[in-house]
All heavy atoms as an XYZ file, in Angstrom:
801
protein
N     -12.300    -14.634     -3.991
C     -11.252    -13.853     -3.350
C     -10.867    -12.701     -4.274
O     -10.765    -12.860     -5.472
C     -10.069    -14.764     -3.036
C      -8.779    -14.054     -2.803
S      -7.948    -13.926     -1.229
C      -8.732    -14.868     -0.049
N     -10.631    -11.562     -3.698
C     -10.195    -10.382     -4.424
C      -8.733    -10.557     -4.844
O      -7.951    -11.174     -4.143
C     -10.346     -9.166     -3.517
O      -9.989     -7.996     -4.179
N      -8.402    -10.023     -6.009
C      -7.036    -10.156     -6.515
C      -6.362     -8.799     -6.604
O      -7.015     -7.768     -6.594
C      -7.053    -10.829     -7.889
C      -7.531    -12.263     -7.834
C      -7.408    -12.935     -9.184
C      -7.828    -14.397     -9.072
N      -7.560    -15.111    -10.313
N      -5.043     -8.823     -6.721
C      -4.232     -7.623     -6.896
C      -3.713     -7.602     -8.330
O      -3.487     -8.652     -8.919
C      -3.036     -7.662     -5.946
C      -3.423     -7.766     -4.493
C      -2.201     -7.914     -3.629
O      -1.668     -6.928     -3.151
N      -1.755     -9.130     -3.432
N      -3.512     -6.403     -8.858
C      -2.942     -6.258    -10.196
C      -1.456     -6.013    -10.028
O      -1.023     -4.936     -9.610
C      -3.613     -5.096    -10.938
C      -3.294     -5.081    -12.400
C      -3.839     -6.024    -13.258
C      -2.444     -4.121    -12.915
C      -3.551     -6.010    -14.612
C      -2.143     -4.096    -14.272
C      -2.701     -5.043    -15.117
N      -0.656     -7.041    -10.322
C       0.792     -6.985    -10.159
C       1.451     -7.509    -11.424
O       1.081     -8.573    -11.920
C       1.253     -7.815     -8.939
C       0.694     -7.213     -7.647
C       2.772     -7.898     -8.877
C       1.028     -7.999     -6.392
N       2.385     -6.753    -11.933
C       3.167     -7.166    -13.099
C       2.276     -7.482    -14.309
O       2.478     -8.460    -15.022
C       4.075     -8.351    -12.753
C       5.201     -8.541    -13.763
O       5.507     -7.594    -14.516
O       5.765     -9.652    -13.800
N       1.262     -6.653    -14.496
C       0.415     -6.768    -15.682
C      -0.658     -7.832    -15.625
O      -1.310     -8.114    -16.630
N      -0.891     -8.425    -14.455
C      -1.936     -9.455    -14.369
C      -2.563     -9.458    -12.975
O      -1.967     -8.991    -12.011
C      -1.381    -10.821    -14.721
C      -0.179    -11.260    -13.929
C       0.472    -12.493    -14.534
C       1.795    -12.821    -13.893
N       2.858    -11.857    -14.103
N      -3.777     -9.989    -12.901
C      -4.451    -10.129    -11.616
C      -3.984    -11.419    -10.955
O      -4.030    -12.488    -11.559
C      -5.973    -10.135    -11.795
C      -6.517     -8.775    -12.114
C      -6.781     -8.406    -13.424
C      -6.750     -7.855    -11.106
C      -7.269     -7.147    -13.722
C      -7.239     -6.587    -11.392
C      -7.501     -6.243    -12.699
N      -3.514    -11.292     -9.715
C      -2.971    -12.438     -8.978
C      -3.535    -12.456     -7.558
O      -3.916    -11.422     -7.006
C      -1.426    -12.402     -8.926
C      -0.825    -12.518    -10.314
C      -0.921    -11.138     -8.247
N      -3.565    -13.654     -6.984
C      -3.967    -13.801     -5.589
C      -2.879    -13.202     -4.692
O      -1.694    -13.283     -5.003
C      -4.141    -15.282     -5.236
C      -5.195    -16.011     -6.043
C      -6.611    -15.605     -5.705
O      -6.834    -15.006     -4.630
O      -7.502    -15.867     -6.531
N      -3.288    -12.652     -3.571
C      -2.331    -12.152     -2.590
C      -1.668    -13.332     -1.894
O      -2.287    -14.371     -1.679
C      -3.061    -11.298     -1.552
O      -2.217    -11.013     -0.463
N      -0.418    -13.146     -1.528
C       0.279    -14.186     -0.777
C      -0.332    -14.367      0.613
O      -0.195    -15.425      1.217
C       1.770    -13.854     -0.658
C       2.501    -13.997     -1.952
N       2.907    -15.204     -2.458
C       2.884    -13.073     -2.866
C       3.517    -15.030     -3.614
N       3.507    -13.736     -3.890
N      -1.018    -13.340      1.114
C      -1.620    -13.427      2.451
C      -2.918    -14.234      2.445
O      -3.337    -14.726      3.488
C      -1.912    -12.029      3.003
O      -3.036    -11.450      2.363
N      -3.568    -14.329      1.278
C      -4.886    -14.978      1.168
C      -5.919    -14.350      2.093
O      -6.847    -15.007      2.533
C      -4.795    -16.489      1.419
C      -4.018    -17.186      0.335
O      -4.213    -16.920     -0.844
N      -3.112    -18.060      0.722
N      -5.747    -13.055      2.378
C      -6.678    -12.327      3.229
C      -7.276    -11.168      2.444
O      -6.735    -10.750      1.422
C      -5.963    -11.786      4.468
C      -5.390    -12.855      5.383
C      -4.671    -12.249      6.569
O      -5.274    -11.399      7.271
O      -3.499    -12.606      6.783
N      -8.385    -10.654      2.941
C      -9.012     -9.487      2.330
C      -9.260     -8.421      3.391
O      -9.227     -8.701      4.589
C     -10.359     -9.842      1.656
O     -11.241    -10.392      2.629
C     -10.166    -10.820      0.512
N      -9.501     -7.213      2.903
C      -9.854     -6.079      3.754
C     -11.209     -5.566      3.276
O     -11.414     -5.384      2.070
C      -8.813     -4.949      3.635
C      -7.438     -5.433      4.059
C      -9.250     -3.724      4.443
C      -6.326     -4.445      3.746
N     -12.120     -5.347      4.202
C     -13.413     -4.771      3.844
C     -13.238     -3.283      3.543
O     -12.510     -2.578      4.240
C     -14.419     -4.939      4.982
C     -14.850     -6.367      5.208
C     -15.921     -6.492      6.277
O     -16.073     -5.567      7.118
O     -16.613     -7.526      6.262
N     -13.917     -2.821      2.493
C     -13.910     -1.398      2.143
C     -15.279     -0.844      2.522
O     -16.311     -1.323      2.030
C     -13.643     -1.189      0.634
C     -13.673      0.298      0.297
C     -12.318     -1.815      0.243
N     -15.269      0.132      3.410
C     -16.508      0.732      3.897
C     -16.643      2.154      3.382
O     -15.650      2.882      3.272
C     -16.522      0.758      5.429
C     -16.344     -0.578      6.141
C     -16.275     -0.358      7.649
C     -17.454     -1.547      5.783
N     -17.868      2.552      3.066
C     -18.152      3.937      2.726
C     -18.055      4.736      4.021
O     -18.829      4.493      4.946
C     -19.552      4.040      2.116
C     -19.935      5.446      1.734
O     -19.522      6.419      2.358
N     -20.759      5.569      0.720
N     -17.109      5.679      4.131
C     -16.950      6.406      5.389
C     -18.127      7.316      5.738
O     -18.280      7.699      6.897
C     -15.665      7.214      5.189
C     -15.469      7.293      3.731
C     -16.111      6.084      3.136
N     -18.972      7.628      4.775
C     -20.118      8.489      5.044
C     -21.237      7.754      5.773
O     -21.955      8.348      6.567
C     -20.648      9.080      3.741
N     -21.367      6.430      5.515
C     -22.471      5.691      6.129
C     -22.043      4.339      6.714
O     -22.870      3.591      7.194
C     -23.611      5.493      5.129
C     -23.165      4.752      3.888
O     -22.162      4.050      3.884
N     -23.934      4.907      2.814
N     -20.761      4.035      6.628
C     -20.184      2.799      7.174
C     -20.730      1.525      6.512
O     -20.641      0.450      7.088
C     -20.367      2.742      8.695
C     -19.139      2.240      9.384
O     -18.035      2.370      8.876
N     -19.311      1.656     10.555
N     -21.279      1.646      5.308
C     -21.786      0.474      4.586
C     -20.651     -0.193      3.820
O     -19.799      0.481      3.247
C     -22.907      0.864      3.625
C     -24.192      1.241      4.303
C     -25.300      1.474      3.295
C     -26.583      1.850      4.012
N     -27.657      2.110      3.051
N     -20.695     -1.511      3.789
C     -19.715     -2.291      3.046
C     -19.933     -2.089      1.552
O     -21.039     -2.276      1.050
C     -19.852     -3.778      3.392
C     -18.914     -4.729      2.662
C     -17.480     -4.522      3.111
C     -19.338     -6.177      2.921
N     -18.867     -1.695      0.840
C     -18.989     -1.532     -0.610
C     -18.154     -2.547     -1.370
O     -18.265     -2.669     -2.583
C     -18.636     -0.099     -1.067
C     -17.210      0.276     -0.689
C     -19.645      0.895     -0.524
C     -16.739      1.586     -1.280
N     -17.304     -3.281     -0.659
C     -16.510     -4.302     -1.331
C     -15.396     -4.820     -0.450
O     -15.283     -4.448      0.725
N     -14.602     -5.693     -1.037
C     -13.425     -6.234     -0.371
C     -12.252     -6.164     -1.332
O     -12.436     -6.300     -2.539
C     -13.644     -7.692      0.038
C     -14.628     -7.883      1.157
C     -14.700     -9.335      1.612
O     -14.115    -10.228      0.966
O     -15.353     -9.580      2.639
N     -11.073     -5.956     -0.790
C      -9.856     -5.932     -1.591
C      -8.858     -6.896     -0.978
O      -8.911     -7.202      0.219
C      -9.246     -4.512     -1.689
C     -10.176     -3.571     -2.432
C      -8.909     -3.970     -0.314
N      -7.952     -7.375     -1.804
C      -6.912     -8.269     -1.313
C      -6.003     -7.529     -0.336
O      -5.665     -6.369     -0.557
C      -6.102     -8.822     -2.476
N      -5.634     -8.208      0.724
C      -4.694     -7.637      1.689
C      -3.301     -8.119      1.322
O      -2.987     -9.298      1.446
C      -5.042     -8.088      3.109
C      -4.103     -7.537      4.156
C      -4.499     -8.006      5.545
C      -3.547     -7.440      6.577
N      -3.903     -7.911      7.928
N      -2.512     -7.202      0.818
C      -1.161     -7.552      0.420
C      -0.249     -7.723      1.620
O      -0.544     -7.267      2.721
N       0.861     -8.390      1.390
C       1.868     -8.540      2.436
C       3.236     -8.184      1.852
O       3.332     -7.678      0.731
C       1.845     -9.949      3.040
C       2.184    -11.036      2.038
O       2.749    -10.790      0.977
N       1.843    -12.268      2.385
N       4.276     -8.427      2.589
C       5.619     -8.043      2.159
C       5.998     -8.680      0.824
O       6.604     -8.029     -0.038
C       6.640     -8.431      3.234
C       8.035     -7.954      2.933
C       9.018     -8.262      4.052
O       8.603     -8.574      5.179
O      10.229     -8.177      3.780
N       5.640     -9.936      0.618
C       5.972    -10.603     -0.651
C       5.219     -9.961     -1.815
O       5.763     -9.808     -2.907
C       5.680    -12.102     -0.586
C       6.138    -12.846     -1.837
C       7.637    -12.703     -2.097
O       8.447    -12.955     -1.210
N       8.011    -12.292     -3.296
N       3.967     -9.564     -1.594
C       3.207     -8.885     -2.642
C       3.871     -7.561     -3.021
O       3.930     -7.208     -4.199
C       1.765     -8.635     -2.186
C       0.992     -9.917     -1.970
O       1.023    -10.786     -2.862
O       0.362    -10.052     -0.912
N       4.372     -6.849     -2.033
C       5.070     -5.584     -2.301
C       6.334     -5.852     -3.116
O       6.605     -5.159     -4.104
C       5.405     -4.834     -0.992
C       6.286     -3.628     -1.275
C       4.130     -4.422     -0.270
N       7.087     -6.854     -2.729
C       8.301     -7.200     -3.474
C       7.965     -7.560     -4.916
O       8.651     -7.131     -5.855
C       9.038     -8.356     -2.799
C       9.704     -7.962     -1.504
C      10.388     -9.153     -0.850
C      11.037     -8.751      0.461
N      11.674     -9.895      1.130
N       6.907     -8.347     -5.111
C       6.492     -8.716     -6.470
C       6.078     -7.484     -7.275
O       6.415     -7.356     -8.459
C       5.331     -9.716     -6.426
C       5.703    -11.073     -5.865
O       6.909    -11.366     -5.699
O       4.763    -11.850     -5.577
N       5.330     -6.580     -6.631
C       4.866     -5.370     -7.313
C       6.042     -4.471     -7.699
O       6.080     -3.929     -8.810
C       3.881     -4.609     -6.424
N       6.993     -4.322     -6.800
C       8.164     -3.486     -7.095
C       8.975     -4.101     -8.236
O       9.389     -3.396     -9.166
C       9.029     -3.271     -5.837
C      10.369     -2.625     -6.191
C       8.282     -2.425     -4.820
N       9.185     -5.407     -8.185
C       9.937     -6.071     -9.261
C       9.221     -5.899    -10.604
O       9.857     -5.626    -11.624
C      10.125     -7.556     -8.939
N       7.894     -6.033    -10.604
C       7.138     -5.832    -11.832
C       7.229     -4.406    -12.332
O       7.341     -4.157    -13.540
N       7.186     -3.450    -11.400
C       7.275     -2.034    -11.778
C       8.645     -1.698    -12.357
O       8.746     -0.930    -13.324
C       6.976     -1.148    -10.568
N       9.681     -2.285    -11.800
C      11.032     -2.047    -12.319
C      11.126     -2.549    -13.762
O      11.651     -1.858    -14.643
C      12.094     -2.725    -11.417
C      13.451     -2.767    -12.092
C      12.179     -2.000    -10.083
N      10.596     -3.729    -14.012
C      10.613     -4.281    -15.374
C       9.755     -3.432    -16.321
O      10.140     -3.169    -17.458
C      10.137     -5.732    -15.376
C      11.140     -6.697    -14.789
C      12.488     -6.620    -15.484
O      13.466     -6.189    -14.885
N      12.554     -7.008    -16.721
N       8.593     -3.020    -15.845
C       7.706     -2.204    -16.678
C       8.355     -0.872    -17.030
O       8.201     -0.380    -18.158
C       6.374     -1.978    -15.963
N       9.073     -0.283    -16.090
C       9.746      0.994    -16.358
C      10.764      0.842    -17.478
O      10.893      1.721    -18.336
C      10.411      1.535    -15.090
C      11.255      2.772    -15.312
C      10.526      3.927    -15.974
O       9.321      4.077    -15.811
N      11.233      4.730    -16.729
N      11.475     -0.270    -17.489
C      12.458     -0.496    -18.551
C      11.762     -0.548    -19.913
O      12.243      0.036    -20.890
C      13.229     -1.792    -18.295
C      14.153     -1.708    -17.106
C      14.816     -3.051    -16.822
C      15.648     -2.977    -15.557
N      16.192     -4.292    -15.187
N      10.643     -1.247    -19.982
C       9.891     -1.329    -21.240
C       9.334      0.040    -21.637
O       9.388      0.437    -22.801
C       8.734     -2.321    -21.105
O       9.217     -3.603    -20.846
N       8.776      0.753    -20.650
C       8.188      2.072    -20.909
C       9.250      3.054    -21.397
O       9.021      3.833    -22.319
C       7.525      2.580    -19.634
C       6.857      3.921    -19.747
C       7.248      5.069    -19.146
C       5.685      4.247    -20.493
N       6.395      6.099    -19.461
C       5.414      5.614    -20.288
C       4.814      3.524    -21.303
C       4.335      6.267    -20.866
C       3.741      4.182    -21.883
C       3.513      5.530    -21.663
N      10.439      3.002    -20.814
C      11.522      3.903    -21.207
C      11.969      3.659    -22.644
O      12.470      4.566    -23.308
C      12.711      3.749    -20.255
N      11.752      2.447    -23.136
C      12.157      2.113    -24.499
C      11.152      2.601    -25.548
O      11.451      2.623    -26.735
C      12.340      0.600    -24.635
N       9.972      3.019    -25.100
C       8.945      3.523    -26.018
C       9.273      4.980    -26.342
O       9.549      5.772    -25.429
C       7.543      3.408    -25.383
C       6.483      4.017    -26.278
C       7.227      1.949    -25.065
N       9.224      5.343    -27.626
C       9.572      6.728    -27.970
C       8.549      7.705    -27.399
O       7.410      7.363    -27.133
C       9.769      6.893    -29.489
C       8.473      6.933    -30.259
O       7.614      7.774    -30.019
N       8.341      6.021    -31.203
N       8.975      8.941    -27.216
C       8.156      9.928    -26.513
C       6.849     10.249    -27.229
O       5.852     10.559    -26.580
C       8.962     11.188    -26.245
C       9.453     11.878    -27.472
C      10.390     13.014    -27.121
N      10.998     13.490    -28.341
C      11.198     14.749    -28.625
N      10.862     15.675    -27.771
N      11.765     15.092    -29.759
N       6.816     10.167    -28.537
C       5.578     10.437    -29.268
C       4.546      9.350    -28.946
O       3.376      9.637    -28.681
C       5.837     10.532    -30.782
C       4.541     10.660    -31.567
C       6.770     11.709    -31.084
N       4.987      8.106    -28.936
C       4.094      6.992    -28.616
C       3.644      7.069    -27.160
O       2.475      6.830    -26.849
C       4.799      5.651    -28.892
C       3.965      4.439    -28.578
C       2.753      4.339    -29.465
C       2.020      3.035    -29.200
N       0.705      3.014    -29.814
N       4.553      7.412    -26.253
C       4.176      7.556    -24.837
C       3.122      8.642    -24.670
O       2.147      8.475    -23.936
C       5.403      7.868    -23.977
C       6.303      6.681    -23.771
C       7.302      6.890    -22.638
N       8.017      8.141    -22.679
C       9.289      8.299    -23.025
N      10.008      7.249    -23.376
N       9.851      9.479    -23.008
N       3.312      9.760    -25.364
C       2.328     10.848    -25.292
C       0.975     10.390    -25.809
O      -0.065     10.710    -25.221
C       2.828     12.053    -26.085
N       0.980      9.614    -26.895
C      -0.259      9.094    -27.449
C      -0.969      8.180    -26.436
O      -2.186      8.261    -26.265
C       0.021      8.324    -28.744
C      -1.244      7.850    -29.418
O      -2.172      8.679    -29.604
O      -1.327      6.651    -29.747
N      -0.219      7.358    -25.749
C      -0.794      6.458    -24.745
C      -1.417      7.254    -23.604
O      -2.530      6.962    -23.147
C       0.275      5.468    -24.235
C       0.661      4.498    -25.351
C      -0.212      4.722    -23.002
C       1.891      3.660    -25.073
N      -0.726      8.292    -23.145
C      -1.249      9.127    -22.065
C      -2.521      9.853    -22.524
O      -3.498      9.953    -21.766
C      -0.177     10.112    -21.558
C      -0.774     11.115    -20.582
C       0.968      9.356    -20.904
N      -2.545     10.324    -23.747
C      -3.753     10.976    -24.280
C      -4.913      9.997    -24.381
O      -6.069     10.348    -24.114
C      -3.460     11.618    -25.637
C      -2.562     12.853    -25.595
C      -2.200     13.295    -27.010
C      -3.234     13.983    -24.823
N      -4.623      8.751    -24.754
C      -5.666      7.715    -24.791
C      -6.218      7.451    -23.392
O      -7.436      7.280    -23.221
C      -5.124      6.425    -25.390
C      -4.873      6.490    -26.877
C      -4.248      5.209    -27.401
O      -4.534      4.127    -26.929
N      -3.370      5.342    -28.378
N      -5.348      7.420    -22.404
C      -5.786      7.243    -21.018
C      -6.698      8.387    -20.596
O      -7.753      8.170    -19.986
C      -4.580      7.143    -20.087
C      -4.892      7.109    -18.594
C      -5.762      5.906    -18.235
C      -3.605      7.104    -17.790
N      -6.303      9.611    -20.920
C      -7.128     10.777    -20.577
C      -8.498     10.683    -21.234
O      -9.519     11.000    -20.612
C      -6.423     12.065    -20.989
N      -8.543     10.215    -22.466
C      -9.826     10.055    -23.163
C     -10.685      8.997    -22.482
O     -11.910      9.166    -22.358
C      -9.584      9.693    -24.627
N     -10.075      7.910    -22.045
C     -10.822      6.868    -21.333
C     -11.363      7.388    -20.001
O     -12.494      7.075    -19.617
C      -9.944      5.639    -21.099
C      -9.643      4.849    -22.349
C     -10.881      4.176    -22.907
O     -11.652      3.566    -22.171
N     -11.083      4.313    -24.197
N     -10.550      8.174    -19.290
C     -11.031      8.782    -18.046
C     -12.229      9.688    -18.315
O     -13.225      9.655    -17.587
C      -9.915      9.581    -17.369
C      -8.857      8.784    -16.629
C      -7.704      9.691    -16.212
C      -9.446      8.084    -15.425
N     -12.127     10.498    -19.357
C     -13.232     11.392    -19.715
C     -14.485     10.596    -20.069
O     -15.586     10.917    -19.625
C     -12.818     12.291    -20.886
C     -13.897     13.228    -21.367
C     -14.308     14.275    -20.345
O     -13.481     14.673    -19.511
O     -15.479     14.700    -20.389
N     -14.320      9.547    -20.832
C     -15.452      8.715    -21.268
C     -16.131      8.018    -20.090
O     -17.345      7.809    -20.108
C     -14.966      7.683    -22.277
C     -16.060      6.800    -22.842
C     -15.506      5.809    -23.859
O     -14.394      5.928    -24.341
N     -16.302      4.824    -24.193
N     -15.375      7.675    -19.065
C     -15.905      6.899    -17.933
C     -15.980      7.701    -16.635
O     -16.094      7.121    -15.557
C     -15.042      5.648    -17.727
C     -15.121      4.721    -18.902
O     -16.136      4.090    -19.142
N     -14.043      4.654    -19.671
N     -15.947      9.017    -16.736
C     -15.837      9.843    -15.544
C     -17.025      9.704    -14.583
O     -16.820      9.725    -13.365
C     -15.612     11.308    -15.908
C     -16.767     11.987    -16.603
C     -16.394     13.412    -16.975
C     -17.531     14.084    -17.707
N     -17.133     15.434    -18.142
N     -18.224      9.513    -15.092
C     -19.376      9.385    -14.195
C     -19.286      8.106    -13.370
O     -19.543      8.110    -12.163
C     -20.696      9.417    -14.980
C     -21.048     10.776    -15.541
C     -20.454     11.039    -16.912
O     -19.862     10.115    -17.510
O     -20.572     12.188    -17.396
N     -18.911      7.009    -13.995
C     -18.777      5.745    -13.278
C     -17.645      5.820    -12.246
O     -17.795      5.369    -11.108
C     -18.507      4.599    -14.252
C     -18.364      3.251    -13.579
C     -18.080      2.129    -14.555
O     -18.010      2.361    -15.776
O     -17.908      1.000    -14.068
N     -16.528      6.396    -12.648
C     -15.398      6.537    -11.723
C     -15.789      7.436    -10.555
O     -15.473      7.140     -9.399
C     -14.155      7.081    -12.457
C     -13.692      6.071    -13.515
C     -13.032      7.394    -11.481
C     -12.668      6.621    -14.499
N     -16.521      8.502    -10.837
C     -16.958      9.416     -9.777
C     -17.894      8.708     -8.801
O     -17.805      8.931     -7.589
C     -17.639     10.642    -10.380
N     -18.772      7.847     -9.287
C     -19.667      7.107     -8.385
C     -18.866      6.175     -7.468
O     -19.185      6.025     -6.290
C     -20.710      6.326     -9.178
C     -21.852      7.200     -9.689
C     -22.997      6.381    -10.257
N     -22.648      5.695    -11.495
C     -22.630      6.251    -12.706
N     -22.956      7.516    -12.839
N     -22.312      5.556    -13.775
N     -17.816      5.574     -8.010
C     -16.959      4.723     -7.185
C     -16.245      5.568     -6.136
O     -16.208      5.196     -4.954
C     -15.964      3.944     -8.066
C     -16.717      2.940     -8.936
C     -14.918      3.236     -7.203
C     -15.878      2.330    -10.050
N     -15.667      6.698     -6.545
C     -15.014      7.605     -5.584
C     -16.005      8.046     -4.507
O     -15.661      8.122     -3.334
C     -14.484      8.851     -6.293
C     -13.154      8.709     -6.965
C     -12.608      9.794     -7.639
C     -12.422      7.535     -6.950
C     -11.384      9.706     -8.276
C     -11.201      7.433     -7.578
C     -10.687      8.526     -8.238
O      -9.475      8.442     -8.861
N     -17.216      8.361     -4.931
C     -18.238      8.829     -4.004
C     -18.457      7.804     -2.892
O     -18.487      8.154     -1.713
C     -19.541      9.084     -4.758
C     -20.683      9.563     -3.896
C     -21.963      9.713     -4.683
O     -22.130      9.142     -5.750
N     -22.885     10.481     -4.151
N     -18.574      6.541     -3.270
C     -18.784      5.488     -2.275
C     -17.527      5.237     -1.452
O     -17.580      5.126     -0.221
C     -19.196      4.190     -2.956
C     -20.568      4.222     -3.553
C     -20.902      2.901     -4.220
O     -20.186      1.922     -4.105
N     -22.009      2.880     -4.933
N     -16.397      5.147     -2.123
C     -15.150      4.793     -1.452
C     -14.672      5.877     -0.482
O     -14.123      5.583      0.578
C     -14.082      4.532     -2.503
C     -12.737      4.152     -1.942
C     -11.695      3.995     -3.035
O     -11.395      4.988     -3.727
O     -11.193      2.876     -3.181
N     -14.890      7.135     -0.854
C     -14.362      8.240     -0.062
C     -15.424      8.992      0.727
O     -15.108      9.902      1.486
C     -13.600      9.209     -0.977
C     -12.427      8.540     -1.654
C     -11.758      9.446     -2.681
O     -12.113     10.605     -2.848
N     -10.772      8.911     -3.374
N     -16.696      8.623      0.531
C     -17.770      9.285      1.263
C     -18.006     10.714      0.829
O     -18.528     11.528      1.588
N     -17.632     11.034     -0.413
C     -17.786     12.397     -0.927
C     -19.156     12.587     -1.560
O     -19.799     11.632     -1.977
C     -16.736     12.676     -2.009
C     -15.337     12.711     -1.518
C     -14.393     13.050     -2.641
C     -13.000     13.225     -2.092
N     -12.103     13.814     -3.057
N     -19.549     13.857     -1.673
C     -20.724     14.145     -2.483
C     -20.328     13.948     -3.946
O     -19.144     14.064     -4.313
C     -21.260     15.579     -2.240
C     -21.757     15.724     -0.802
C     -20.231     16.623     -2.562
N     -21.295     13.627     -4.791
C     -21.002     13.286     -6.180
C     -20.261     14.402     -6.904
O     -19.308     14.146     -7.639
C     -22.287     12.922     -6.926
C     -22.049     12.592     -8.373
C     -21.529     11.356     -8.732
C     -22.311     13.519     -9.382
C     -21.282     11.033    -10.059
C     -22.066     13.212    -10.703
C     -21.558     11.971    -11.037
O     -21.308     11.669    -12.353
N     -20.677     15.654     -6.699
C     -20.046     16.749     -7.433
C     -18.554     16.865     -7.100
O     -17.742     17.150     -7.983
C     -20.767     18.074     -7.162
O     -20.726     18.376     -5.775
N     -18.191     16.629     -5.849
C     -16.772     16.679     -5.469
C     -16.013     15.512     -6.085
O     -14.884     15.686     -6.560
C     -16.628     16.657     -3.955
N     -16.622     14.335     -6.088
C     -15.978     13.165     -6.688
C     -15.801     13.371     -8.192
O     -14.746     13.071     -8.756
C     -16.792     11.910     -6.418
N     -16.818     13.904     -8.858
C     -16.737     14.167    -10.294
C     -15.657     15.200    -10.578
O     -14.872     15.058    -11.512
C     -18.082     14.634    -10.826
C     -18.163     14.907    -12.331
C     -17.831     13.637    -13.131
C     -19.531     15.436    -12.710
N     -15.576     16.234     -9.759
C     -14.541     17.259     -9.927
C     -13.148     16.671     -9.807
O     -12.237     17.043    -10.558
N     -12.989     15.716     -8.898
C     -11.687     15.069     -8.734
C     -11.298     14.314    -10.006
O     -10.149     14.370    -10.451
C     -11.728     14.117     -7.541
C     -10.401     13.546     -7.170
C     -10.438     12.736     -5.891
O     -11.274     13.014     -5.013
O      -9.616     11.811     -5.786
N     -12.265     13.612    -10.587
C     -11.981     12.878    -11.824
C     -11.684     13.855    -12.954
O     -10.715     13.673    -13.707
C     -13.166     11.959    -12.205
C     -12.891     11.249    -13.539
C     -13.423     10.924    -11.119
N     -12.491     14.884    -13.073
C     -12.283     15.853    -14.163
C     -10.936     16.558    -14.042
O     -10.307     16.866    -15.051
C     -13.422     16.858    -14.181
C     -14.727     16.234    -14.646
C     -15.916     17.174    -14.576
O     -15.900     18.123    -13.764
O     -16.867     16.935    -15.322
N     -10.488     16.814    -12.829
C      -9.192     17.464    -12.639
C      -8.014     16.550    -12.940
O      -6.882     17.026    -13.057
C      -9.076     18.014    -11.219
C      -9.933     19.231    -10.998
O     -10.239     19.971    -11.934
N     -10.351     19.447     -9.769
N      -8.256     15.260    -13.073
C      -7.151     14.335    -13.356
C      -6.951     14.112    -14.848
O      -5.989     13.459    -15.239
C      -7.408     12.991    -12.667
O      -8.521     12.334    -13.241
N      -7.822     14.663    -15.692
C      -7.653     14.474    -17.140
C      -6.942     15.645    -17.766
O      -6.814     16.690    -17.238
C      -9.008     14.275    -17.854
O      -9.844     15.400    -17.614
C      -9.678     13.023    -17.370
């Protein structure tokens, strides 16, 4: 079963259901994701509220360093991320790669 990332960990959905993810360009199945429900949303919001409190307590220099590390990871993995976008969104590779590059 596919899991959701809520409150810093992967957890089963309360619905115990999944949704098929199809490539819109060719209608091929590329995977399944957990189908969240109202309780999953409540759990995610509660986790986000707690995470925001922790994040706000981190000084701005450290926060900037974390964001720069994220940008470096995106740059390092941009081809793999672009291939996933390509399948998920039915885009040509160059457009998917451009989307990733524009996010760093």
